[in-house]
C-alpha positions in Angstrom: -13.7 -20.1 13.5 -16.5 -18.3 10.8 -15.2 -16.2 8.3 -16.9 -13.6 9.5 -14.9 -13.8 12.7 -11.6 -13.9 11.5 -12.4 -10.9 9.0 -13.4 -9.4 12.1 -10.2 -9.6 13.8 -7.9 -8.8 10.9 -9.5 -5.6 10.6 -9.7 -4.6 14.2 -5.6 -6.3 14.7 -4.5 -4.4 11.6 -6.7 -1.0 12.9 -5.2 -1.8 16.5 -1.3 -1.4 15.3 -2.1 1.0 12.4 -3.0 3.0 15.7 -0.6 2.2 17.6 2.5 2.7 14.6 0.8 6.4 14.0 0.8 7.3 17.9 4.3 6.4 18.0 5.5 7.9 14.7 3.1 11.0 15.1 4.9 11.2 18.4 8.1 10.4 17.8 7.9 13.2 14.8 5.8 15.7 16.8 8.7 15.7 19.6 11.2 15.8 16.3 9.4 19.0 15.2 9.2 20.5 18.0 13.2 19.8 18.7 13.6 21.1 15.1 11.7 24.0 16.0 13.4 24.8 18.9 16.7 24.0 17.0 16.2 26.8 14.3 14.7 29.3 17.0 18.2 28.5 18.9 20.3 28.5 15.3 18.4 31.8 13.7 18.7 33.8 17.3 22.7 32.7 17.3 22.4 34.1 13.5 20.9 37.0 14.2 23.2 37.9 17.0 26.2 36.8 15.1 24.5 39.0 12.4 24.2 41.7 14.6 27.8 41.5 16.2 28.9 41.3 12.9 27.7 44.5 12.0 28.4 46.8 15.0 32.3 45.4 14.2 32.6 46.3 11.3 30.9 50.1 11.7 33.0 50.4 14.5 36.3 49.1 11.3 34.2 51.7 9.6 35.1 54.4 12.0 38.3 53.4 12.8 39.0 53.6 8.9 37.6 57.1 8.8 40.0 58.0 12.2 43.1 56.2 10.4 42.1 58.8 6.8 41.7 61.8 9.7 45.0 61.1 10.9 47.2 60.2 7.6 46.3 63.7 6.6 48.0 65.1 9.9 50.6 63.3 9.2 51.2 64.3 5.9 50.9 68.0 6.7 47.3 69.1 5.1 45.9 69.9 8.6 46.9 69.7 12.1 46.5 67.3 14.3 43.5 69.2 16.1 41.9 70.0 13.1 42.4 66.7 12.0 40.6 65.3 14.9 37.8 68.0 15.0 37.2 66.7 11.8 36.7 63.2 13.0 34.5 63.4 15.6 31.8 65.3 13.5 32.3 62.6 11.1 32.0 60.3 13.5 29.4 62.2 15.6 27.0 62.4 12.2 27.2 58.8 11.3 24.6 56.9 11.8 23.6 53.1 10.3 20.7 50.1 10.8 17.2 50.2 9.0 15.9 53.1 11.3 19.6 54.5 11.6 19.3 54.1 15.3 22.8 53.6 15.6 25.6 55.7 16.7 28.9 55.8 17.9 30.9 57.2 21.0 34.3 57.8 21.9 36.2 57.4 25.4 40.0 58.4 25.9 42.3 55.8 28.1 42.0 58.2 30.9 37.7 57.3 30.9 37.0 61.0 29.4 34.0 61.4 27.4 35.1 62.7 23.8 32.3 62.2 22.1 28.7 61.3 22.1 26.0 62.0 19.8 23.4 61.8 22.3 24.9 62.7 25.2 27.0 66.2 23.9 26.1 67.5 27.8 28.2 65.1 28.9 31.0 65.5 27.2 34.6 66.2 28.5 33.8 64.1 31.5 34.9 61.4 33.4 33.4 58.7 33.4 35.8 56.0 35.3 33.6 55.1 37.9 29.8 55.2 35.7 28.2 52.2 36.7 24.9 50.1 35.4 22.3 48.9 37.8 24.0 45.5 37.7 26.9 47.5 39.6 28.8 46.4 35.6 31.4 49.1 35.2 30.5 50.8 32.1 33.6 52.6 31.0 36.3 50.0 32.5 34.7 47.2 31.0 35.3 49.2 27.7 38.5 50.2 28.6 39.2 45.9 29.4 38.8 45.2 25.7 40.5 48.0 24.5 43.7 47.2 25.4 43.9 43.5 25.1 45.8 41.7 23.0 43.1 41.6 20.1 42.4 45.6 20.8 38.8 45.0 20.8 35.8 43.1 21.7 32.1 42.7 23.2 30.9 43.8 26.5 27.1 43.8 27.9 25.6 46.2 30.0 22.6 48.4 31.0 22.8 51.6 29.8 19.5 53.8 29.2 18.1 54.9 26.0 17.7 57.9 23.7 14.3 58.4 25.8 16.2 59.2 28.6 13.8 57.0 30.5 13.9 53.7 29.4 16.5 51.2 30.9 17.9 47.7 28.9 20.3 45.6 28.6 23.0 46.8 25.7 25.2 44.7 23.7 28.6 47.1 23.0 31.8 46.6 20.2 34.6 48.8 21.2 38.3 49.0 19.7 41.0 51.0 20.1 42.6 53.9 17.6 46.4 53.9 19.1 47.4 56.8 17.6 45.3 59.3 19.7 44.2 56.6 22.3 40.3 57.0 21.7 38.6 54.2 22.2 35.8 53.6 19.6 32.2 51.9 20.6 28.9 51.4 19.5 26.4 48.5 20.3 22.5 47.3 20.0 19.9 46.9 22.7 18.9 43.7 23.3 14.9 44.1 23.5 15.4 45.5 20.2 17.3 42.2 19.0 14.5 40.2 20.5 11.8 41.9 19.0 13.4 41.7 15.7 13.7 38.2 15.6 10.3 37.9 17.4 8.4 37.8 13.9 10.6 35.2 12.6 10.2 32.9 15.9 6.2 33.6 15.3 6.5 32.1 12.0 8.9 29.2 12.8 5.8 28.4 15.5 3.2 28.8 13.1 5.1 26.2 10.6 5.8 24.0 13.6 1.7 24.0 14.1 0.8 23.3 10.6 3.8 20.4 10.5 1.8 18.6 13.8 -1.5 19.3 12.6 -0.7 17.5 8.7 1.0 14.9 10.9 -2.1 13.9 12.9 -4.9 14.4 9.8 -2.0 11.9 7.7 -2.1 9.7 10.6 -6.2 9.4 10.3 -5.6 9.3 6.8 -3.6 6.2 7.2 -6.0 4.4 10.2 -8.5 4.6 7.5 -6.7 3.3 4.2 -5.5 0.2 6.5 -9.2 -0.2 8.1 -10.2 -0.5 4.4 -7.6 -2.4 3.1 -7.9 -5.0 5.7 -11.7 -5.0 5.0 -11.0 -6.2 2.0 -7.9 -8.5 2.3 -10.4 -9.9 4.8 -12.9 -11.2 2.2 -10.5 -12.9 0.0 -8.8 -14.4 2.4 -12.2 -15.5 4.4 -14.3 -16.6 1.0 -12.3 -19.8 0.1 -12.0 -21.1 4.3 -15.8 -20.6 4.3 -16.1 -22.7 0.7 -14.2 -25.5 2.7 -15.9 -25.5 6.4 -19.5 -25.8 4.4 -17.9 -28.5 2.3 -16.9 -30.3 5.7 -20.2 -29.4 6.9 -22.2 -31.1 4.8 -19.6 -34.2 5.1 -20.8 -33.9 8.3 -24.2 -34.9 7.5 -23.9 -36.7 5.1 -24.2 -34.8 2.0 -21.4 -35.5 -0.7 -23.6 -34.3 -3.6 -22.0 -31.4 -4.5 -18.3 -29.9 -4.6 -17.1 -26.8 -3.6 -14.9 -24.2 -6.3 -11.6 -22.7 -4.8 -10.2 -21.0 -8.1 -6.4 -20.4 -6.4 -3.4 -21.7 -6.9 -2.0 -21.8 -3.2 -2.6 -23.8 -0.4 -6.8 -22.8 -0.2 -6.9 -23.9 -3.5 -4.8 -27.2 -3.3 -6.6 -28.0 0.1 -10.2 -27.7 -1.7 -9.3 -29.7 -4.5 -7.8 -32.8 -2.0 -11.4 -32.5 -0.3 -13.1 -33.0 -3.5 -11.1 -35.4 -4.6 -11.8 -37.4 -0.9 -15.4 -36.9 -1.2 -15.6 -38.4 -4.4 -13.2 -41.5 -3.4 -16.4 -41.5 0.0 -18.8 -42.0 -2.5 -18.0 -44.2 -4.9 -17.1 -46.7 -1.4 -20.5 -46.3 -0.6 -22.0 -46.3 -3.4 -20.3 -49.7 -3.6 -21.4 -50.1 0.3 -25.3 -49.4 -1.2 -25.4 -51.9 -4.3 -23.7 -54.9 -1.7 -26.5 -54.3 0.4 -29.0 -53.9 -2.0 -28.2 -57.6 -3.4 -27.5 -58.9 0.2 -31.1 -57.7 1.2 -32.3 -59.7 -2.2 -30.6 -62.9 -1.4 -32.1 -62.4 2.1 -35.4 -62.1 0.6 -34.3 -65.3 -1.7 -33.7 -67.2 2.0 -37.2 -66.6 2.9 -39.0 -67.9 0.1 -36.7 -71.2 0.2 -37.1 -71.5 4.0 -40.9 -71.0 3.6 -40.9 -73.8 0.6 -38.6 -75.7 3.0 -41.4 -76.0 5.6 -44.0 -76.1 3.3 -41.7 -79.5 1.9 -41.4 -80.5 5.8 -45.0 -80.5 6.3 -45.7 -82.1 3.4 -43.3 -85.1 4.4 -44.9 -85.3 8.0 -48.3 -85.9 5.8 -45.7 -88.5 4.0 -45.2 -90.2 7.3 -48.9 -90.6 8.2 -49.0 -92.4 4.9 -46.5 -94.4 5.2 -48.5 -97.0 6.7 -51.3 -96.9 3.8 -49.0 -96.4 0.5 -45.0 -97.0 0.9 -45.0 -95.3 -2.8 -46.5 -92.5 -1.8 -43.7 -91.7 1.3 -41.7 -92.7 -1.5 -42.8 -89.9 -3.5 -42.9 -87.9 -0.6 -39.4 -88.3 -0.1 -38.5 -87.8 -3.4 -40.1 -84.2 -3.1 -38.3 -83.4 0.1 -35.1 -84.0 -1.7 -35.5 -82.1 -4.4 -36.5 -79.2 -2.1 -33.6 -79.9 -0.1 -31.2 -79.9 -3.2 -33.2 -76.1 -3.9 -32.3 -74.9 -0.2 -28.5 -75.5 -1.1 -28.8 -74.2 -3.9 -29.9 -71.0 -2.6 -27.4 -70.8 0.4 -25.0 -71.4 -2.3 -26.0 -68.5 -4.0 -26.3 -66.5 -0.5 -22.4 -67.9 0.2 -21.2 -65.9 -3.2 -23.1 -62.8 -2.4 -21.7 -62.6 1.0 -18.3 -63.3 -0.8 -18.8 -60.5 -2.8 -20.0 -58.4 0.1 -17.1 -59.0 2.1 -14.3 -58.4 -0.7 -16.4 -54.3 -1.1 -15.8 -54.5 2.5 -12.0 -54.8 2.0 -12.1 -52.4 -1.1 -13.7 -49.7 1.6 -11.1 -50.6 4.3 -8.5 -49.8 1.3 -9.6 -46.6 0.4 -10.1 -45.2 3.2 -6.7 -45.6 4.5 -5.5 -44.1 1.5 -7.6 -41.2 2.4 -6.1 -41.0 5.7 -2.6 -40.6 3.9 -4.2 -38.1 1.5 -5.0 -36.0 5.0 -1.5 -36.6 6.1 0.3 -36.1 3.4 -2.6 -32.2 3.1 -1.3 -31.9 7.1 2.7 -31.8 6.3 1.6 -29.1 3.1 0.3 -26.9 5.4 3.0 -27.1 8.5 5.9 -26.3 5.1 3.5 -23.4 4.1 3.5 -21.8 7.4 7.2 -22.2 7.9 7.2 -20.3 4.3 5.1 -17.6 5.7 7.6 -17.6 9.1 10.2 -17.1 6.8 8.0 -14.3 4.6 8.0 -12.8 8.0 11.5 -12.7 9.4 12.5 -11.2 5.3 9.4 -8.3 6.2 11.8 -7.7 9.5 14.4 -7.3 7.7 13.5 -4.9 5.1 11.9 -3.2 7.9 16.1 -2.3 9.2 17.0 -1.1 6.0 13.8 1.3 5.8 15.5 2.9 9.3 19.3 3.1 8.1 17.3 5.0 5.1 15.4 7.2 7.6 18.7 8.1 9.1 20.2 9.0 5.8 17.3 11.2 5.1 17.7 12.7 8.9 21.7 13.2 7.9 21.0 14.9 4.1 17.8 17.1 6.3 20.4 18.5 9.0 22.8 18.6 5.9 20.3 20.7 4.3 19.5 23.1 7.2 23.0 23.7 7.8 23.5 25.2 3.9 20.4 27.1 4.8 22.4 28.8 7.4 25.2 29.2 5.9 22.9 30.9 2.5 21.6 33.3 5.6 24.9 34.8 6.7 25.8 34.6 3.3 23.3 37.3 2.1 24.1 39.2 5.5 27.4 39.2 4.5 26.7 40.6 1.0 24.3 43.2 2.3 26.9 44.6 4.9 28.9 45.1 1.4 26.7 46.6 -0.5 27.5 47.0 -4.1 31.3 44.7 -3.6 28.9 41.7 -2.2 26.1 41.7 -5.1 28.0 39.3 -6.8 28.3 37.0 -3.3 24.7 37.5 -2.8 23.4 36.1 -6.4 25.9 32.8 -4.7 24.2 33.0 -1.5 21.0 32.9 -3.2 21.8 29.9 -5.2 23.3 28.1 -2.2 19.9 29.2 -0.5 18.0 27.4 -3.1 20.0 24.6 -3.4 19.0 23.5 0.6 15.5 24.3 -0.2 15.7 21.6 -2.7 17.9 19.6 -0.6 15.3 19.8 2.1 12.5 19.4 -0.6 13.8 15.9 -1.4 14.3 15.0 2.3 10.3 15.5 2.3 9.4 13.9 -0.3 12.0 10.7 0.9 10.6 10.9 4.4 7.3 10.5 3.1 8.5 7.3 1.0 9.9 5.8 4.0 6.8 6.4 5.8 4.8 5.0 3.1 7.2 1.9 2.8 7.2 1.2 6.8 3.5 1.4 7.3 3.2 -0.5 4.0 5.8 -3.0 5.8 3.7 -3.0 9.1 0.7 -4.1 7.1 2.2 -6.9 5.4 3.6 -8.8 8.8 0.4 -8.2 10.7 -1.5 -9.8 7.2 1.4 -12.7 7.0 0.9 -13.2 10.9 -2.9 -13.3 10.2 -2.3 -15.9 7.8 -0.4 -18.2 9.6 -3.5 -18.2 12.3 -5.5 -19.3 9.6 -2.8 -21.8 8.7 -3.3 -23.1 12.0 -7.0 -22.8 12.0 -7.0 -24.7 9.0 -4.9 -27.7 10.1 -7.3 -28.1 13.0 -9.9 -28.1 10.7 -8.6 -31.4 8.4 -7.8 -32.7 11.4 -11.4 -33.5 12.5 -12.1 -34.4 9.0 -9.2 -36.7 9.4 -11.2 -38.3 12.7 -14.4 -38.5 10.5 -12.5 -40.7 8.1 -11.1 -42.7 11.0 -14.8 -43.2 12.6 -16.1 -44.1 9.0 -12.6 -46.2 8.8 -13.9 -48.1 12.3 -17.6 -48.5 10.9 -16.7 -50.2 7.5 -13.9 -52.4 10.0 -17.3 -53.1 12.1 -19.2 -54.3 8.6 -16.5 -56.4 7.6 -16.7 -58.1 10.9 -20.4 -59.0 10.9 -19.8 -59.8 7.3 -17.8 -62.3 8.2 -19.8 -63.6 11.3 -23.0 -64.1 8.6 -20.3 -66.1 6.4 -19.3 -68.3 9.7 -23.2 -68.7 10.7 -23.2 -69.7 6.7 -21.0 -72.3 6.9 -23.1 -73.7 9.7 -26.7 -73.1 7.7 -24.5 -75.5 4.8 -23.7 -78.6 7.7 -27.4 -78.7 8.5 -28.3 -78.5 4.8 -25.7 -81.8 4.2 -27.7 -83.5 7.5 -31.0 -82.9 6.0 -29.8 -84.2 2.7 -28.3 -87.2 4.4 -31.5 -87.6 6.3 -33.4 -87.6 3.1 -31.5 -90.4 1.7 -31.4 -92.5 4.9 -35.9 -91.8 4.2 -35.2 -93.1 0.5 -33.2 -96.0 1.9 -36.2 -96.5 4.4 -38.4 -96.4 2.0 -36.2 -98.8 -0.7 -35.8 -101.0 1.9 -39.6 -101.2 3.2 -38.7 -99.4 6.9 -41.4 -100.1 9.6 -40.8 -97.8 12.1 -43.0 -94.5 11.0 -41.9 -93.0 14.6 -37.9 -93.0 13.6 -39.5 -91.0 10.5 -41.6 -88.8 12.5 -38.5 -88.1 15.1 -35.8 -87.1 11.2 -39.1 -85.3 10.6 -39.0 -82.9 13.6 -35.8 -82.6 14.0 -35.8 -81.2 9.9 -38.0 -78.5 11.1 -35.8 -77.7 13.9 -33.3 -77.2 12.2 -35.5 -75.1 9.5 -36.9 -73.1 12.8 -33.0 -72.3 13.7 -32.1 -71.2 9.9 -35.2 -69.3 10.1 -33.8 -67.4 12.8 -30.4 -66.9 11.5 -31.8 -65.5 8.6 -33.7 -62.9 10.6 -30.4 -62.3 12.4 -29.1 -61.5 8.6 -32.0 -59.6 7.8 -31.8 -57.2 10.8 -28.2 -56.7 9.8 -29.2 -55.8 6.6 -31.5 -53.1 7.8 -28.8 -51.7 10.1 -26.1 -51.2 7.3 -29.0 -49.6 5.2 -30.0 -47.0 7.4 -26.7 -46.3 8.7 -25.7 -45.4 4.6 -29.0 -43.5 4.6 -27.8 -40.3 6.0 -25.4 -40.1 2.6 -26.6 -38.0 0.1 -25.2 -38.8 -3.1 -25.1 -37.1 -6.6 -27.5 -39.3 -9.5 -25.3 -41.1 -11.4 -23.2 -42.3 -8.5 -26.3 -43.6 -6.2 -26.2 -46.5 -8.6 -22.5 -47.3 -8.4 -21.7 -44.9 -11.8 -18.5 -42.8 -11.5 
């Protein structure tokens, strides 16, 4: 696999995983934001309703206090009871509350008679027992039920006409009994006005929800871009050593052993590069020795050829001498002596060739030994890569454990956020109560404000923790994907090393074949030596014949023919040896060595 392909795969995988993570996390976060927005709306609405209920309850209690004060005046004899009632009714009639002073009170008695109503004074004195709203609710009977309950008061809801005399709207009222005069004091708020008052806050909450969702989408895009840039940068770092190693393997495949690679790294890439450089150096030494041996062998073959040329010339001289035997025995003896000298010279050439072949066989054995050691080194390298993959898998498992810890931290941050929201609601309720208390609630208002600040600070802290957790999660996920890619790259590296090991196995097989050829040549040289001994014996016989004045020139001619046949056979053996040397030279010519090492120097 080319470096560029690995880098593109890494970038694509990182982008896909980051996009999936961003979509999942963003979707969950947006759902969470929407859920929190709904909860905030619901909590605010409940708190607001509780605030309205608390307000009308406290206002009715204030009216009860006024009535009690007037009743005590009558009991003390300061005024008559009727005067106390009239004064109390006027005070309550004039009482208003709320920002727009739209809040008022009305009073019915336990006989369902309207005692006082500031908006409907014309109906005062009417019996309202049968007063019914559009939904069939008996209004005054409901008020009577809550006022005569054990709590002597309570809430009820009904539809009622507003002060404009036209609009009918739902109303939530609170009523309480003033038992000394059997008066039922009531006040309430129109629900549509309450909802209109809460609409602005709900709109603000919705806008905040939209801003958070937009921020989440923008953050996801930024994270995806950062992940792509990081994947590009890390892909360059990961692929650079692999490209160098692949280039070295490509050069070795075509026999170019002239240059090493430089991988400046302390990890498995650096150790792999060093092992390949060492293996290349061993191969260069072996091939240089083989080249030197083949050169020596080629020189020996040349010497053989020269010797056999001289032998051929000597044989022709012997033939001439045999033809001249009949004329001059002395000339025959001299020719025989010359032939004997030439045979001895051939014996020396054969011995020299045998020594060169022995040296070649020794070098072949050394080359086979070096090849075996190289195979052992590659096996150790594969073992190291397998251990590295185990370590990467262990790191991957540890990173997954860290992710689980980050999730637990996220849950804790969510719990803190919930506490902050509850504290904020507590601050809001406290502020409402302080506002109701007026001057007496200023100190409580300061406490409520501080509680609100504490809740805001807690919420900001939760936001910061959440941001950090998201960054930790993204970085951890990125680390897991990068380690997974490293594991896959390690598998690819093992495959490349295995291919190189196969190349060395092929080289070893060629070396073994070379050794076998050398042994065959050695065996042929043994046969040639035996033939040399036969020629020597023939020359000795010729000397004996010359000494003893042998009379049979035909026998001598036959011996010369036999010698010619032996020389021809030896020439064929030498030619075969020359062909083997040429094949060996051609096989070695594909290797390109450094200048010093090509001459057999280390």
